[in-house]
C-alpha positions as CSV (number, residue, x, y, z in Angstrom):
1,M,98.5,101.2,90.2
2,A,100.2,98.0,91.3
3,G,100.5,96.4,94.7
4,V,102.3,93.4,96.2
5,A,101.2,91.5,99.3
6,I,102.5,88.6,101.4
7,D,100.6,86.2,103.8
8,I,102.8,84.2,106.1
9,G,100.6,81.2,107.1
10,G,101.2,78.2,109.3
11,H,101.5,75.9,106.2
12,S,102.6,78.2,103.4
13,I,103.8,81.7,102.5
14,K,101.8,83.3,99.7
15,S,102.7,86.4,97.7
16,I,100.6,88.0,95.0
17,S,101.0,91.0,92.7
18,V,98.0,92.9,91.3
19,K,97.2,96.0,89.3
20,A,94.1,98.1,89.6
21,G,92.8,99.8,86.5
22,K,89.5,101.2,85.1
23,H,88.4,97.7,84.1
24,G,89.0,96.2,87.6
25,V,91.8,94.2,89.3
26,Q,94.2,92.2,87.2
27,V,96.4,89.6,88.9
28,L,100.0,89.9,87.6
29,G,101.7,87.1,89.6
30,F,101.3,84.5,92.3
31,S,103.8,82.5,94.3
32,A,103.7,80.2,97.3
33,V,106.2,78.1,99.2
34,P,106.0,75.9,102.3
35,T,106.5,77.9,105.4
36,E,109.2,75.5,106.7
37,E,111.3,76.2,103.6
38,G,111.3,80.0,104.1
39,A,110.4,82.8,101.7
40,A,113.7,82.9,99.7
41,S,112.1,81.6,96.5
42,L,109.0,83.8,96.5
43,R,108.8,85.6,93.2
44,P,105.3,86.8,92.2
45,A,105.4,87.7,88.5
46,G,109.1,86.8,88.6
47,K,110.1,89.8,90.9
48,P,111.0,90.0,94.6
49,P,108.1,91.4,96.8
50,K,109.4,95.0,97.3
51,G,107.1,97.4,99.3
52,A,104.7,94.5,100.2
53,V,101.7,94.7,102.5
54,C,102.1,91.8,105.0
55,G,99.3,90.1,106.7
56,I,99.2,89.6,110.5
57,S,97.0,87.4,112.7
58,G,96.9,85.1,115.7
59,R,99.0,85.8,118.7
60,D,101.1,88.3,116.8
61,M,98.2,90.9,116.9
62,N,95.4,92.1,119.2
63,L,92.2,93.9,118.1
64,R,90.5,96.2,120.5
65,Y,87.3,98.3,120.3
66,S,86.8,101.7,121.9
67,Q,83.7,103.9,121.9
68,V,84.3,107.6,121.9
69,P,82.1,110.6,121.3
70,P,82.3,112.2,117.8
71,T,85.6,114.2,117.8
72,P,87.8,115.9,115.2
73,D,90.5,113.8,113.7
74,W,93.4,115.5,115.7
75,Q,91.6,114.9,119.0
76,L,90.9,111.3,118.1
77,K,94.6,110.8,117.3
78,N,95.6,112.1,120.7
79,L,93.1,109.8,122.4
80,M,94.4,106.8,120.5
81,D,98.0,107.7,121.1
82,L,97.4,107.8,124.9
83,E,95.7,104.4,124.8
84,I,98.5,102.9,122.8
85,Q,101.1,104.2,125.2
86,D,99.1,102.8,128.2
87,L,98.8,99.4,126.5
88,A,102.5,99.4,125.7
89,Q,103.4,100.0,129.4
90,Q,101.0,97.2,130.5
91,S,102.5,94.8,128.0
92,G,106.1,95.5,129.0
93,G,107.2,95.9,125.3
94,S,107.1,98.3,122.4
95,L,104.0,98.2,120.3
96,S,103.0,99.5,116.8
97,A,99.4,100.2,116.1
98,D,96.8,101.7,113.8
99,Y,93.1,102.5,114.1
100,N,90.1,103.4,112.0
101,L,86.4,104.2,112.6
102,L,83.8,101.5,112.1
103,P,80.6,102.5,110.2
104,T,78.0,104.0,112.6
105,I,75.1,101.6,113.1
106,D,73.0,103.6,115.6
107,A,73.2,107.3,114.7
108,E,71.2,108.2,117.9
109,S,73.8,106.6,120.2
110,G,76.1,109.7,120.0
111,V,79.3,107.6,119.9
112,D,81.8,106.4,117.3
113,T,83.4,102.9,117.5
114,V,87.1,102.8,116.9
115,L,88.8,99.6,115.8
116,L,92.4,99.5,117.2
117,A,95.0,97.0,115.9
118,L,98.2,96.5,118.0
119,A,101.2,94.3,117.3
120,R,104.5,93.7,119.2
121,D,107.4,95.2,117.4
122,E,109.4,92.0,117.9
123,S,106.7,90.1,115.9
124,L,106.8,92.7,113.1
125,D,110.6,92.5,113.0
126,R,110.4,88.7,112.8
127,M,108.0,88.8,109.8
128,T,110.0,91.6,108.2
129,Q,113.0,89.3,108.3
130,V,111.0,86.5,106.6
131,V,110.2,88.9,103.8
132,A,113.8,90.0,103.6
133,E,114.8,86.4,102.8
134,A,113.0,86.8,99.5
135,Q,114.9,90.1,98.9
136,G,111.7,92.0,99.5
137,S,110.6,94.7,101.9
138,V,107.5,95.4,104.0
139,A,105.6,98.7,103.6
140,A,102.9,98.0,106.2
141,F,101.2,95.2,108.1
142,T,97.4,94.7,107.9
143,P,95.2,92.3,109.9
144,N,94.1,89.3,107.9
145,C,90.5,89.8,109.0
146,I,90.6,93.3,107.5
147,A,92.1,91.9,104.3
148,L,89.3,89.3,104.2
149,Y,86.8,92.2,104.4
150,N,88.5,94.2,101.6
151,A,88.6,91.1,99.3
152,Y,84.8,90.8,99.8
153,L,84.2,94.5,99.2
154,K,86.3,94.6,96.0
155,C,85.7,91.1,94.5
156,G,82.9,89.4,96.4
157,P,79.1,89.0,96.0
158,V,78.1,92.0,98.1
159,E,74.3,92.0,98.9
160,E,72.5,94.9,100.5
161,D,71.2,94.3,104.0
162,V,72.6,90.8,104.0
163,V,74.6,89.8,107.1
164,V,77.6,87.7,106.0
165,C,80.2,86.0,108.1
166,L,83.6,85.8,106.3
167,A,85.7,83.1,107.9
168,N,89.2,82.3,106.8
169,I,90.2,79.0,108.5
170,G,93.9,78.5,108.2
171,H,96.2,75.9,109.7
172,E,96.8,77.8,113.0
173,T,94.4,80.8,112.9
174,I,90.9,81.7,112.2
175,D,90.1,85.2,110.9
176,L,86.5,86.4,111.0
177,A,84.7,89.5,109.7
178,L,81.0,90.1,110.1
179,V,79.6,92.3,107.4
180,K,76.2,93.8,106.7
181,G,75.9,95.0,103.1
182,T,79.1,96.9,102.7
183,D,79.5,97.8,106.4
184,L,82.0,96.1,108.7
185,L,80.2,95.2,111.9
186,F,82.9,93.2,113.7
187,A,86.4,91.7,113.0
188,R,88.3,89.2,115.0
189,N,91.4,86.9,114.9
190,L,91.7,83.7,116.8
191,S,94.2,81.0,117.3
192,G,93.1,77.5,116.2
193,G,92.2,76.5,112.7
194,G,92.8,73.1,111.2
195,K,95.6,72.3,113.5
196,V,93.2,71.6,116.4
197,L,91.8,68.7,114.4
198,D,95.3,67.4,113.7
199,D,96.1,67.5,117.4
200,A,92.9,65.7,118.3
201,I,93.6,62.9,115.8
202,A,97.2,62.7,116.8
203,A,96.2,62.3,120.5
204,A,93.5,59.7,119.7
205,F,95.7,57.5,117.5
206,N,99.1,58.3,119.0
207,V,100.6,59.3,115.7
208,A,102.9,62.1,114.5
209,P,101.4,65.5,113.5
210,R,102.2,64.9,109.8
211,K,100.4,61.5,109.9
212,A,97.5,63.0,111.7
213,E,97.2,65.6,109.0
214,T,97.1,62.9,106.3
215,L,94.4,61.1,108.2
216,K,92.4,64.3,108.4
217,R,92.7,65.0,104.7
218,D,91.9,61.4,103.6
219,L,89.4,60.1,106.1
220,L,87.8,62.9,108.1
221,D,84.1,63.5,107.3
222,L,82.3,66.1,109.4
223,D,79.1,66.2,107.4
224,P,76.2,65.4,109.8
225,Q,74.4,63.5,107.0
226,S,77.2,61.0,107.0
227,R,76.5,59.9,110.6
228,G,75.6,56.2,110.7
229,S,76.5,55.6,107.1
230,Y,80.3,56.2,107.0
231,A,82.1,54.4,104.1
232,S,84.4,52.6,106.5
233,G,85.0,52.1,110.2
234,Q,88.3,53.9,109.9
235,I,86.5,57.0,108.7
236,E,84.1,56.8,111.6
237,K,86.9,56.5,114.1
238,V,88.8,59.5,112.7
239,T,85.6,61.6,112.6
240,M,84.7,60.7,116.2
241,A,88.3,61.6,117.3
242,A,88.1,65.0,115.7
243,G,84.4,65.8,116.2
244,G,84.9,67.6,119.6
245,A,87.7,69.7,118.2
246,A,85.7,70.6,115.1
247,N,83.1,72.2,117.4
248,A,85.7,74.8,118.3
249,I,85.3,76.2,114.8
250,V,81.5,76.4,115.2
251,A,82.0,78.0,118.6
252,A,84.4,80.6,117.2
253,I,81.7,81.8,114.8
254,Q,78.9,81.7,117.3
255,S,80.9,83.6,119.9
256,S,81.9,86.2,117.3
257,V,78.2,86.8,116.5
258,A,77.5,87.1,120.3
259,F,80.3,89.6,120.7
260,C,79.1,91.5,117.7
261,K,75.6,91.8,119.2
262,A,77.1,93.3,122.4
263,Q,79.4,95.6,120.4
264,T,76.8,97.0,118.0
265,K,73.7,96.7,120.2
266,I,71.9,94.8,117.5
267,A,70.0,92.3,119.6
268,D,68.3,90.6,116.7
269,L,71.4,90.1,114.6
270,Q,71.2,86.9,112.6
271,L,73.6,85.4,110.0
272,D,72.2,85.2,106.5
273,K,75.2,83.5,105.0
274,V,78.7,82.2,105.8
275,L,81.6,82.4,103.2
276,L,84.6,80.2,104.0
277,S,88.2,80.5,102.8
278,G,91.5,79.2,103.9
279,G,93.2,75.8,103.5
280,S,91.0,74.2,106.2
281,A,87.8,75.4,104.6
282,R,88.0,72.4,102.2
283,I,87.8,69.8,105.0
284,R,85.2,67.2,104.0
285,G,81.9,67.9,105.6
286,L,82.9,71.2,107.3
287,R,80.3,73.2,105.4
288,G,77.6,70.7,106.2
289,M,78.5,70.8,109.9
290,L,78.4,74.6,110.0
291,R,75.2,74.7,108.0
292,E,73.5,72.6,110.6
293,A,74.9,74.4,113.6
294,L,74.4,78.0,112.3
295,R,71.2,77.4,110.3
296,C,72.2,79.4,107.3
297,P,73.8,78.7,103.9
298,V,77.6,78.0,104.0
299,E,79.6,78.4,100.8
300,L,83.2,78.7,99.7
301,F,84.4,82.3,99.0
302,D,86.2,82.5,95.7
303,P,86.9,86.2,94.8
304,F,89.1,85.1,91.9
305,E,86.0,84.4,89.8
306,N,85.6,88.2,89.3
307,L,89.3,89.0,88.5
308,D,91.3,89.2,85.3
309,L,93.9,86.3,85.4
310,S,95.0,86.6,81.8
311,A,98.4,88.2,82.7
312,L,99.5,85.3,85.0
313,P,102.4,83.2,83.8
314,Q,101.5,79.6,83.3
315,G,103.3,78.3,86.4
316,D,101.7,81.0,88.6
317,A,98.3,80.3,87.2
318,E,98.6,76.6,88.0
319,Q,99.8,77.3,91.5
320,L,97.0,79.8,92.1
321,E,94.4,77.4,90.7
322,A,95.5,74.8,93.3
323,M,95.4,77.3,96.2
324,R,92.5,79.7,95.4
325,S,91.0,79.2,98.8
326,E,94.3,79.8,100.6
327,A,95.0,82.9,98.5
328,V,91.9,84.9,99.5
329,V,93.6,86.8,102.4
330,V,96.7,87.7,100.4
331,L,94.5,89.0,97.6
332,G,92.6,91.2,100.1
333,L,96.0,92.5,101.4
334,A,97.0,93.4,97.8
335,V,93.7,95.1,96.7
336,G,93.6,97.1,99.9
337,S,97.0,98.6,99.0
338,V,95.8,99.7,95.5
339,D,92.3,100.9,96.3
340,S,92.1,103.9,98.7
341,T,88.3,103.5,99.0
342,L,88.6,100.3,100.9
343,Y,88.9,100.0,104.7
344,S,92.4,100.9,105.8
345,L,94.1,99.6,108.9
346,E,97.9,99.6,108.4
347,I,100.4,99.0,111.2
348,L,103.7,100.5,110.1
349,P,107.1,99.0,111.0
350,A,109.4,101.3,113.1
351,A,111.7,102.0,110.1
352,V,108.9,102.9,107.8
353,K,107.3,105.1,110.4
354,K,110.5,107.0,110.9
355,R,110.9,107.5,107.2
356,R,107.4,108.9,106.8
357,Q,107.7,111.2,109.8
358,F,111.0,112.6,108.5
359,T,109.5,113.1,105.0
360,Q,106.4,114.8,106.4
361,R,108.5,117.2,108.6
362,T,110.9,118.1,105.8
363,V,108.1,118.8,103.4
364,F,106.3,120.9,106.0
365,N,109.4,123.0,106.7
366,I,110.0,123.7,103.0
367,A,106.3,124.7,102.5
368,A,106.3,127.0,105.5
369,G,109.4,128.9,104.2
370,V,107.8,129.3,100.7
371,L,104.4,130.6,101.9
372,G,105.8,133.6,103.8
373,V,104.5,135.5,106.8
374,A,102.1,137.7,104.8
375,L,99.9,134.8,103.8
376,L,99.8,132.9,107.1
377,A,96.6,134.5,108.4
378,A,94.6,133.8,105.2
379,Y,96.1,130.3,104.9
380,A,95.2,129.4,108.5
381,K,91.6,130.5,107.9
382,D,91.2,128.5,104.8
383,Q,92.8,125.4,106.1
384,K,90.9,125.4,109.4
385,A,87.6,125.8,107.5
386,A,88.6,123.0,105.1
387,V,89.5,120.6,108.0
388,E,86.2,121.3,109.8
389,A,84.2,120.8,106.6
390,A,86.0,117.6,105.8
391,S,85.6,116.2,109.3
392,S,81.9,117.1,109.2
393,S,81.4,115.5,105.8
394,R,83.1,112.3,106.8
395,R,80.9,111.9,109.8
396,M,77.8,112.7,107.8
397,V,78.6,110.2,105.1
398,A,79.4,107.5,107.6
399,R,76.0,108.0,109.2
400,A,74.0,108.6,106.0
401,Y,72.7,105.1,105.5
402,A,71.7,104.7,109.2
403,Q,69.9,108.0,109.2
404,I,68.0,107.5,106.0
405,Q,64.9,106.3,107.9
406,D,64.8,109.6,109.8
407,V,65.0,112.3,107.1
408,D,63.5,115.1,109.2
409,K,66.0,114.7,112.1
410,Q,68.9,114.4,109.6
411,A,67.9,117.8,108.0
412,Q,67.7,119.5,111.4
413,D,71.2,118.2,112.3
414,V,72.6,119.4,109.0
415,V,71.1,122.9,109.5
416,A,72.5,123.1,113.0
417,K,75.9,122.1,111.8
418,N,75.9,124.7,108.9
419,L,75.0,127.4,111.4
420,E,77.9,126.3,113.6
421,D,80.3,126.3,110.6
422,R,79.1,129.7,109.6
423,A,79.8,131.1,113.0
424,V,83.3,129.7,112.9
425,V,83.9,131.2,109.4
426,E,82.6,134.6,110.5
427,H,84.8,134.5,113.6
428,L,87.8,133.7,111.5
429,A,86.9,136.5,109.0
430,S,86.7,139.0,111.9
431,Q,90.2,138.0,113.0
432,A,91.8,138.1,109.6
433,V,90.2,141.3,108.1
434,P,91.8,143.8,110.5
435,L,95.3,142.5,109.9
436,H,94.7,142.6,106.1
437,G,93.6,146.3,106.4
438,A,96.7,147.1,108.5
439,L,99.0,145.5,105.9
440,R,97.4,147.7,103.1
441,V,97.8,150.9,105.2
442,M,101.4,150.2,106.2
443,R,102.4,149.4,102.6
444,A,100.7,152.7,101.4
445,V,102.2,154.8,104.2
446,T,105.8,153.5,103.8
447,Q,105.8,153.9,100.0
448,N,106.1,157.7,100.0
449,L,106.8,158.7,103.7
450,P,108.9,161.9,103.6
451,P,112.1,162.1,105.7
452,Q,110.5,164.9,107.7
453,L,107.9,162.5,109.1
454,W,108.0,159.4,111.2
455,L,105.5,157.1,112.8
456,T,105.1,156.5,116.5
457,K,102.1,154.2,116.9
458,V,99.9,152.0,114.7
459,S,96.6,150.5,116.0
460,V,93.8,148.4,114.4
461,E,90.3,147.8,115.6
462,M,86.9,146.8,114.3
463,R,84.2,149.4,114.6
464,G,80.5,149.2,113.8
465,A,77.0,148.8,115.4
466,G,76.6,145.1,114.9
467,H,78.9,142.1,114.5
468,A,78.1,141.8,110.8
469,D,78.5,145.6,110.2
470,K,81.9,146.0,111.8
471,E,84.6,147.5,109.5
472,P,88.4,147.7,110.1
473,V,89.8,151.1,111.2
474,V,93.5,151.7,111.3
475,E,94.9,154.6,113.3
476,I,98.4,155.9,112.7
477,K,100.1,158.5,114.9
478,G,103.3,160.2,114.1
479,S,105.5,163.3,114.4
480,G,107.3,165.6,112.0
481,L,110.3,167.9,112.1
482,E,111.4,170.6,109.7
483,L,114.5,169.5,107.7
484,D,116.4,171.3,105.0
485,G,114.2,174.3,105.3
486,A,111.0,172.5,104.2
487,N,107.9,173.5,106.1
488,V,106.8,170.4,107.9
489,S,103.1,171.3,107.8
490,N,103.2,171.6,104.0
491,V,105.1,168.3,103.8
492,L,102.4,166.7,105.9
493,L,99.5,168.1,103.9
494,E,101.2,167.0,100.6
495,F,101.8,163.5,102.0
496,S,98.1,163.4,103.2
497,Q,96.9,164.1,99.6
498,Q,99.2,161.4,98.2
499,L,97.9,158.9,100.8
500,K,94.3,159.6,99.8
501,K,95.1,158.8,96.2
502,N,97.1,155.6,96.9
503,P,95.6,152.6,95.0
504,L,96.2,150.3,97.9
505,L,93.6,152.3,99.9
506,T,91.3,153.5,97.2
507,E,90.7,150.0,95.8
508,A,89.8,148.8,99.3
509,G,87.4,151.7,99.9
510,A,89.6,153.3,102.6
511,T,89.1,157.0,103.5
512,P,92.2,158.5,105.3
513,Q,91.4,161.4,107.6
514,L,94.2,163.7,108.9
515,T,94.1,165.2,112.4
516,L,96.6,167.6,113.8
517,P,96.4,167.6,117.6
518,S,99.3,170.1,117.9
519,T,101.7,172.0,115.8
520,G,104.8,174.2,116.4
521,D,107.1,176.3,114.4
522,S,109.3,173.4,113.3
523,T,107.5,170.4,114.6
524,V,104.1,168.8,114.2
525,E,102.2,165.8,115.7
526,F,99.6,164.2,113.5
527,T,97.0,161.3,113.4
528,F,95.7,159.5,110.3
529,T,92.5,157.6,110.8
530,I,91.8,155.2,107.9
531,E,88.3,153.6,107.7
532,F,87.6,150.9,105.2
533,G,84.3,151.1,103.3
534,G,84.1,147.3,102.6
535,K,85.7,144.0,103.7
536,S,89.2,144.4,102.2
């Protein structure tokens, strides 16, 4: 399965093409162009990026967290749709959104945490137009911080019970994801990045932004160990000018950890490691500054070490080698589109959403016509039980790791849930079985019904001492009239014998009993009572 992704950054536009196979992920192509030049020349693996997943960050997107009690998927969708409509009214513009549950950290809290991503449609349209310049198309938008998390899950050095901060520091944005083992604790996107350092240097030396960026790249040294021993006075001046702005990057990570503590209720949450990516992650001394402020190891995140790059054309390979840090997010976007087991958060453009809704409605209508009325009752029973079981399994798997310390309580919860599911299945069976028995009886009666007889009433009910012992009983009332000289009573008795031998009833254990409340010379009224000996 192949996937294409595009990351529209402040400095460059990156596109990557990957293929997922049984031996892992293989990179097929990589292309990058300066943002100011547009995306017209983007060609990963020599092809336009058709059906690409596009990253979104900064002011173009907003992430919100909601806590809700455990609910079925359809009810959660209704809750989220209402919240999205309310936020759209508050913002004064149309919004597109998607949501997904976060892993349950505290199983005893009785709530699920929903991560909701929203973006203005005008922002999505603008980025779609950028992709169209490369003769490409956008299938969905995914937050860069989620792409960063997926790149770590698929290609990173995941360690159990280790709390890692993934930070992609771009030119104008910072994307953060706090992860414990394989669980996403918190995700966040911020405006800022390396541009805040450029602005501070430009203001201090009264130079243009491009010159300030050159000074940052050539002279800035944020490593605390360099204090008092800078190689030149110019380096010291540039570092002093940008030092205050650099603290904003530290503050972004520290505030994210604080927000995560409040969100997850993990009061003793501590970072074990920070993994940096993005163009600004290579600023001299940045890792040393973060290491001192956060008191934990700080390393560069390079997921490409674990990928197959042998299929890359030479030009693409050279460009990727020069931009490995900048390409982490676009890699995460691509692997998220080819691996359904990764965390999914996809904001669909309006055109794509309409196409999907139309396709889904059309397929449903065709399927509904093929199934037929006779199978609807059984189909509804099976589908409802499957949905309930799937919803239950999903919640149980999400909570499995958190509940492993409390095995006894988990077992009690599972037993209670099984009893609840069993009651639902028994209720559905009690509703479906009478109708099934009625269908058998009607088919048997109408197969050989003589012209002298006709039906006036059909009723179905469940009879029995207990709920589990109830059996369907079908009662058919009718009348008969002598025609063509045939004795109607004889016709009725002959029909009764045929009915008792009908395979539709005998195979289901049914025992038809004939009752003649009244008879006349040429007319007769009769009642058939059909009891089923087993669940038919």
